[in-house]
C-alpha positions as CSV (number, residue, x, y, z in Angstrom):
1,X,134.6,77.0,108.0
2,X,131.1,79.3,108.0
3,X,132.5,81.1,111.2
4,X,136.4,82.4,109.6
5,X,134.4,83.0,106.2
6,X,132.0,85.1,109.5
7,X,135.1,86.9,110.6
8,X,136.7,87.3,107.8
9,X,134.2,88.3,104.8
10,X,130.3,89.1,106.8
11,X,131.0,91.9,109.5
12,X,133.6,93.6,108.0
13,X,131.3,93.6,104.6
14,X,127.9,94.2,107.1
15,X,130.2,97.4,108.2
16,X,131.5,98.6,105.4
17,X,127.4,98.7,103.8
18,X,126.2,99.8,107.2
19,X,128.9,103.0,106.9
20,X,128.5,104.1,103.7
21,X,124.5,103.3,103.6
22,X,124.4,105.5,106.5
23,X,125.8,108.2,105.7
24,X,124.1,108.5,101.9
25,X,121.7,108.1,104.1
26,X,122.5,111.5,106.9
27,X,123.2,112.8,103.2
28,X,119.8,112.9,101.7
29,X,118.3,113.8,104.7
30,X,119.2,117.0,104.6
31,X,118.1,117.5,100.7
32,X,115.0,115.0,100.7
33,X,111.9,115.9,103.2
34,X,109.8,113.6,101.8
35,X,112.2,110.4,103.2
36,X,111.5,109.0,100.1
37,X,115.9,108.9,99.7
38,X,116.2,107.5,102.0
39,X,114.0,105.0,101.8
40,X,115.0,104.0,99.1
41,X,119.5,103.0,100.9
42,X,117.5,101.7,103.0
43,X,116.3,98.9,100.0
44,X,120.0,98.8,98.7
45,X,121.0,98.7,102.9
46,X,119.2,95.8,103.8
47,X,120.1,93.6,99.8
48,X,123.6,94.4,100.2
49,X,123.2,93.0,103.9
50,X,121.6,89.6,103.2
51,X,123.9,89.2,100.0
52,X,126.9,89.4,102.2
53,X,125.9,87.0,104.2
54,X,124.9,85.0,102.0
55,X,120.8,84.7,102.9
56,X,118.6,83.5,101.1
57,X,115.5,84.6,101.7
58,X,111.4,82.9,100.7
59,X,108.8,85.1,100.7
60,X,105.1,84.0,100.1
61,X,101.4,85.9,99.5
62,X,103.3,89.7,98.5
63,X,101.2,88.7,95.4
64,X,98.4,89.2,97.1
65,X,98.5,92.7,99.4
66,X,97.2,95.8,98.0
67,X,99.7,98.0,96.9
68,X,97.8,101.2,97.7
69,X,96.6,100.2,100.9
70,X,99.0,100.3,104.5
71,X,100.5,97.7,106.4
72,X,101.8,97.1,109.3
73,X,105.2,94.2,108.7
74,X,105.3,93.1,112.0
75,X,108.9,90.3,112.8
76,X,109.4,88.2,116.1
77,X,113.9,89.2,116.0
78,X,114.8,85.9,115.5
79,X,117.7,87.1,114.0
80,X,120.3,91.1,113.4
81,X,118.9,90.3,109.9
82,X,114.7,90.7,110.7
83,X,114.7,95.2,109.5
84,X,117.1,94.3,107.0
85,X,114.8,91.8,105.4
86,X,111.6,93.6,106.0
87,X,113.8,96.7,103.8
88,X,114.2,94.6,101.4
89,X,110.8,92.6,101.3
90,X,108.4,94.7,101.6
91,X,108.5,97.2,98.2
92,X,106.3,100.0,100.7
93,X,107.1,103.2,102.1
94,X,107.3,102.4,105.4
95,X,105.4,105.9,106.2
96,X,105.4,107.3,110.0
97,X,102.7,107.1,112.5
98,X,102.1,110.8,113.0
99,X,99.9,112.3,115.7
């Protein structure tokens, strides 16, 4: 049953969410040079993917993070949803390293 649900529900929802949010992100990039709106869209996209996949995530220790300090978030890529999970729960704008 889970394979059928994945094939008929989850996969089409993930594709639809990615196409819609990716398009909105590209449009937002034309008007927002800071990338803040794109980051907000990526957080929404992550939330949509986790919901479409029926995945619940438990985050521990996030209250210990200093909101003004920089952090590096690393995932072990045990699934295809690591990026969506990081966007959904990071709560911070992920800055590009400028050299």
